[in-house]
C-alpha positions in Angstrom: 189.2 -23.0 158.1 189.7 -21.4 154.9 186.6 -19.8 153.6 184.1 -20.7 150.3 186.1 -19.7 147.3 183.7 -17.8 144.8 185.2 -19.6 141.9 180.9 -19.5 140.4 181.9 -16.1 139.6 184.2 -17.5 137.5 182.0 -19.2 135.6 179.9 -16.4 135.4 182.6 -14.9 133.9 183.2 -16.9 131.1 179.3 -17.2 130.3 179.0 -13.4 130.8 181.6 -13.9 128.3 180.4 -16.5 125.5 176.8 -14.3 125.6 179.3 -10.9 124.9 180.9 -13.0 122.0 178.1 -14.0 121.1 176.6 -10.7 120.0 179.8 -9.1 119.2 180.1 -11.4 116.7 176.7 -11.0 115.2 176.8 -7.3 115.2 180.0 -6.8 113.2 177.9 -6.9 109.7 174.9 -4.7 111.4 177.4 -2.2 112.2 179.5 -2.2 108.6 176.6 -2.6 106.3 176.7 1.2 105.5 180.4 -0.2 104.1 179.7 -3.6 102.9 176.5 -3.1 101.2 178.2 -0.8 98.7 181.5 -3.0 98.6 179.4 -6.4 98.0 176.5 -4.0 95.9 173.8 -5.0 98.2 170.5 -4.2 98.9 168.3 -3.7 101.7 166.1 -6.6 100.6 169.2 -8.6 100.2 170.6 -7.2 103.4 167.7 -8.3 105.2 168.0 -12.0 103.0 170.8 -12.4 105.0 169.7 -11.2 108.4 167.2 -13.5 107.7 169.2 -16.7 107.5 170.9 -15.5 110.0 167.9 -15.6 112.7 166.1 -18.4 110.4 168.9 -21.2 112.3 169.4 -19.8 115.0 165.5 -20.0 115.7 165.9 -24.0 114.7 169.1 -24.2 116.6 168.1 -22.6 120.3 166.0 -25.5 120.6 168.3 -28.5 119.0 171.6 -26.8 121.0 169.2 -26.8 124.1 168.0 -29.9 123.6 171.7 -31.1 123.5 173.5 -29.6 126.4 170.9 -30.9 127.9 171.9 -34.5 127.0 175.5 -33.9 126.6 176.1 -31.5 129.1 176.8 -28.4 129.4 180.6 -28.3 129.4 180.8 -30.0 125.5 177.7 -29.4 124.5 178.2 -24.9 124.9 182.2 -25.5 124.1 181.3 -26.9 120.5 178.7 -24.4 120.0 181.2 -21.5 120.1 183.5 -23.4 118.5 181.3 -23.5 115.6 179.9 -20.3 115.3 184.0 -18.9 115.8 184.5 -20.6 112.2 181.2 -19.1 110.8 182.7 -15.8 111.6 186.3 -16.4 110.5 183.9 -17.5 106.6 182.8 -13.8 106.5 185.8 -12.5 105.8 186.4 -14.4 102.6 182.8 -13.5 101.4 182.8 -12.5 98.4 178.3 -12.1 97.0 175.3 -12.2 98.7 175.0 -15.5 98.3 177.9 -16.6 100.4 177.2 -13.9 103.4 173.5 -15.0 103.7 175.6 -18.6 103.9 177.6 -17.9 106.0 174.9 -16.2 108.5 173.1 -18.8 108.1 176.3 -21.2 109.8 176.4 -18.5 112.1 173.5 -18.8 113.4 173.7 -22.9 113.9 176.8 -22.0 116.4 175.1 -19.4 117.9 171.4 -21.0 118.7 173.4 -23.3 121.8 174.4 -20.1 124.0 171.9 -18.8 125.7 170.5 -22.7 126.7 174.2 -23.3 127.7 174.4 -19.7 129.8 171.1 -20.7 131.3 172.2 -24.1 132.6 175.9 -23.4 133.4 174.0 -20.7 136.6 172.0 -23.4 137.9 174.0 -25.8 138.1 176.5 -23.2 139.8 174.3 -20.9 141.7 172.3 -20.8 144.7 168.9 -19.7 144.5 169.9 -16.5 146.4 172.6 -15.5 143.8 171.1 -16.7 140.9 168.8 -13.5 138.8 172.2 -11.3 139.3 174.7 -14.7 138.3 171.7 -15.0 135.6 171.9 -11.7 134.6 175.2 -11.5 134.5 175.8 -14.2 132.4 172.6 -13.8 129.1 171.3 -10.2 128.7 174.4 -8.5 130.7 176.9 -10.0 128.4 174.8 -9.3 125.1 174.5 -6.2 125.8 178.3 -5.3 126.6 179.1 -7.6 123.5 176.5 -5.0 121.7 178.0 -1.9 123.7 181.9 -2.6 122.6 180.9 -3.5 119.2 179.9 -0.6 117.2 182.9 1.4 118.0 185.7 -1.4 119.0 184.5 -2.8 114.8 184.6 0.5 112.9 188.1 1.2 114.2 189.5 -2.3 113.2 187.3 -1.5 109.9 189.7 1.5 109.7 192.3 -0.6 110.8 192.5 -3.5 108.7 189.5 -3.6 107.0 186.0 -4.9 107.5 187.6 -8.6 106.4 190.1 -8.3 108.7 187.5 -7.2 111.8 185.7 -10.5 111.2 189.4 -12.2 111.9 189.7 -10.7 114.5 186.7 -11.7 116.4 187.2 -15.3 115.1 190.4 -15.3 117.3 188.7 -13.5 120.5 185.7 -16.7 119.8 189.2 -19.8 119.6 190.8 -17.5 123.0 187.3 -18.4 124.8 186.9 -22.1 123.4 190.2 -22.5 125.1 189.5 -21.5 128.7 186.2 -22.5 128.7 187.5 -26.8 128.0 190.2 -25.5 131.0 188.2 -24.3 133.2 184.8 -25.4 133.4 183.0 -28.4 135.5 180.2 -29.4 137.1 181.0 -27.6 140.9 181.0 -31.2 141.8 183.9 -31.7 140.0 186.0 -28.9 139.7 189.2 -28.6 141.0 188.7 -24.4 141.6 186.1 -24.9 144.0 187.1 -25.6 147.6 184.5 -27.5 149.6 182.9 -25.1 151.0 181.9 -23.5 148.4 180.6 -26.8 146.7 178.4 -27.2 150.0 177.4 -23.6 149.1 176.3 -24.2 145.3 174.8 -27.4 146.4 172.8 -27.0 149.2 171.3 -24.0 147.6 170.6 -25.1 144.6 167.7 -27.5 143.2 168.0 -31.0 142.8 168.9 -32.5 139.9 171.8 -33.9 139.1 170.0 -37.2 138.5 166.8 -36.6 136.3 166.6 -37.0 133.5 165.2 -34.4 130.8 161.4 -34.1 130.4 160.2 -35.4 127.5 160.3 -32.1 124.6 156.3 -33.5 124.1 155.5 -33.6 127.8 157.2 -30.2 128.2 155.1 -28.6 125.1 152.0 -29.9 126.3 152.3 -26.9 129.0 150.1 -24.0 129.5 153.6 -22.3 130.8 155.6 -23.0 128.1 152.8 -22.1 125.7 153.4 -18.6 128.0 157.2 -18.3 127.4 157.5 -19.1 124.0 154.3 -16.7 122.7 156.0 -13.7 124.6 159.3 -14.6 122.7 157.7 -14.7 119.2 156.5 -11.2 120.1 159.5 -9.8 121.5 162.3 -11.1 119.9 162.1 -9.3 116.6 161.9 -6.1 118.9 165.8 -6.7 119.7 166.2 -8.3 116.6 165.7 -4.6 115.1 168.0 -3.2 117.9 170.6 -5.2 116.7 170.2 -4.8 113.1 168.8 -2.2 112.2 169.8 0.5 114.2 173.1 1.7 112.0 170.6 1.7 108.7 168.3 3.9 110.7 170.7 6.5 111.4 172.4 6.1 108.3 169.6 6.4 106.3 167.3 8.8 108.4 169.3 10.6 110.7 172.1 11.5 107.7 175.1 9.7 110.4 178.2 8.7 108.9 179.9 5.7 109.7 182.3 7.4 112.3 178.9 8.8 113.9 177.4 5.2 113.9 180.5 3.7 115.4 180.0 6.8 118.3 175.8 6.7 118.7 174.5 3.2 118.2 176.3 1.1 121.5 174.7 3.6 124.1 170.7 1.8 124.1 172.9 -1.2 124.9 175.2 0.2 127.8 171.5 0.9 129.2 170.4 -2.9 128.5 174.0 -3.9 130.0 173.2 -1.6 133.5 169.6 -2.9 133.8 170.2 -6.4 133.6 172.2 -6.1 136.2 170.1 -4.5 138.4 167.4 -6.5 137.7 168.2 -9.2 138.8 169.5 -7.3 142.2 166.0 -5.9 142.5 164.3 -9.4 141.7 166.6 -11.4 144.0 166.1 -8.5 146.8 162.3 -9.3 146.8 162.9 -13.2 147.4 165.6 -12.2 150.3 162.5 -10.2 151.8 160.4 -12.9 151.3 158.8 -12.9 147.8 158.1 -15.8 146.4 160.1 -15.9 143.8 157.7 -16.4 140.6 155.7 -13.6 141.7 159.0 -11.3 142.3 160.6 -11.9 138.5 156.9 -11.3 137.3 156.7 -8.2 139.5 160.1 -6.4 137.9 158.8 -7.5 134.5 155.5 -5.4 134.8 157.6 -2.1 136.0 159.8 -2.7 132.3 156.9 -3.5 130.5 155.2 0.2 131.0 157.9 1.9 130.8 158.6 0.7 127.1 156.7 3.2 125.1 158.7 6.3 126.4 160.7 5.0 123.2 158.2 5.7 120.3 159.1 9.5 121.3 162.5 9.5 119.4 160.7 9.9 116.6 160.3 13.3 117.3 163.9 13.4 118.9 165.6 16.5 117.4 169.4 14.9 116.5 170.7 11.7 116.2 172.0 11.6 120.5 168.3 12.4 121.0 167.4 9.9 118.8 169.3 7.1 120.3 169.0 7.7 124.1 165.0 7.6 124.0 165.5 4.5 122.3 168.0 3.1 124.4 164.9 3.5 127.6 163.3 0.5 126.0 166.7 -1.1 125.6 167.2 -0.6 129.0 163.2 -2.0 130.3 164.1 -4.8 127.7 167.3 -6.1 130.0 165.2 -6.0 133.5 162.3 -7.8 131.3 165.2 -10.2 130.0 167.1 -11.1 133.3 163.7 -12.0 135.1 162.4 -13.5 132.3 165.1 -15.9 131.7 165.4 -16.3 136.0 161.2 -17.4 136.1 162.2 -19.9 134.1 164.5 -21.3 135.6 162.8 -21.0 139.1 159.5 -23.2 137.3 161.6 -25.7 135.6 163.9 -28.4 137.3 167.2 -28.1 135.8 167.1 -31.1 133.5 164.9 -29.4 131.3 165.6 -25.6 131.4 167.5 -25.8 128.4 165.0 -27.0 126.7 162.4 -24.7 127.3 165.1 -21.8 127.0 165.8 -23.6 123.8 162.1 -24.0 122.7 161.1 -20.0 123.7 164.2 -19.0 121.8 163.4 -20.7 118.7 159.7 -18.9 118.9 161.8 -15.4 119.1 163.7 -16.3 116.6 161.0 -17.4 113.8 159.3 -14.2 114.8 162.8 -12.3 114.2 163.3 -14.0 111.0 159.2 -13.3 109.6 160.1 -9.9 111.3 163.5 -9.2 109.3 161.8 -10.1 105.8 158.7 -7.1 106.8 161.2 -5.0 107.8 163.7 -4.4 104.6 160.0 -3.6 102.6 158.8 -1.5 105.5 161.5 0.2 104.8 162.2 0.4 101.3 158.7 1.7 101.2 158.1 3.4 103.6 160.1 4.7 106.8 161.4 2.8 110.2 158.1 5.0 111.5 155.7 2.2 111.7 158.6 0.1 112.8 159.3 1.8 116.4 155.7 2.2 116.7 155.0 -1.5 116.9 158.4 -1.8 119.1 156.8 0.5 121.9 153.8 -0.9 122.3 154.8 -5.2 122.3 155.8 -5.5 125.7 152.6 -4.5 127.8 151.1 -7.3 125.6 154.0 -9.4 126.2 153.2 -8.8 129.7 150.0 -10.3 129.3 150.8 -13.0 127.8 153.1 -13.2 130.9 150.0 -13.3 133.9 147.4 -15.1 132.1 149.7 -18.4 131.5 152.1 -18.3 134.0 150.3 -19.1 137.4 152.6 -21.5 138.5 154.4 -20.2 142.1 156.3 -23.5 142.8 159.0 -25.8 141.0 157.8 -28.6 138.4 158.9 -31.7 139.9 161.5 -33.5 137.9 161.7 -36.9 136.4 163.9 -39.3 137.6 162.8 -42.2 136.0 
């Protein structure tokens, strides 16, 4: 008898590439900001408005996109999401003013809002519990981290060859290739011609039932204490990640005197640590589950360890040079990988597969709103003072988020699905 195929890991790879592409595309602007801002004659406040336009659209579409994906399915929903943001990325190449740049960033956020709800749902459809956290880490946080790692050096190299406008064209072409591969390869395990009967049996017997379940009503989900815990935590902590994503190149340029080339050499380091810890974080909690730990308890234990590591990043303010500053900032990103992988998996542990994308979407919307508000504030803080107050706040927020999770997410078993 032929052994079980492992096509589920190809699916995880596709989802990994989608999340990597989403972070690669959104980072083109931040990496090239020191060049784009003078070319378009923009201030840091105008740049903050463009960044905020993305986070506003992204925050709304996280919930809307997640709900659409729960209703129309992962294949169609995620495929259309990536296609939309690919077009939006291409439009950046023709921006001639701050207003146009802001509009195109808004469209990029509209498209990217469906990425992580779709990735999370895809993992739940294709992976049994014992492999879920590792796969979730690979497809969500790991993919986003690798996209962020690759972005600075590749974007700088591309801009030196074809200009900053050409860099947006190249990322759009990569997105078009992904969309074609997605619609060719992805279907549910029950419908896939690439997974054999043994792999389908392994997946279907090792995951939670939910193929015939209907999504919970949004109002019913929003009334649950667990959902509020996830939502409030993302509202507080996503601004930290947005700050690292959009403002580190500006910090290195403004306060450390780094050139664009030096930014390209250094700004990927925190995201490399994020990619590594995303896989480690999933592997650690999966190992705890295999040793008999209750899955939600295992996820929260790993999140606790991560939360108390983040204050180390504040030491970056005393770093002697750009390299050590970026390295210390990488400590927070290392902790974030453990945190976010287990946060996403915890949602999958507690909610039926038919409603997971909606819950991920609600929490992502809250995070986007927090990112939108914080981006506007950061622009003004940086103009008026420095980056120091922002680093201080970022370093202490994760223990606060842990306290919220422990107080609100007390369930240790999955909520029932809704059949009728």
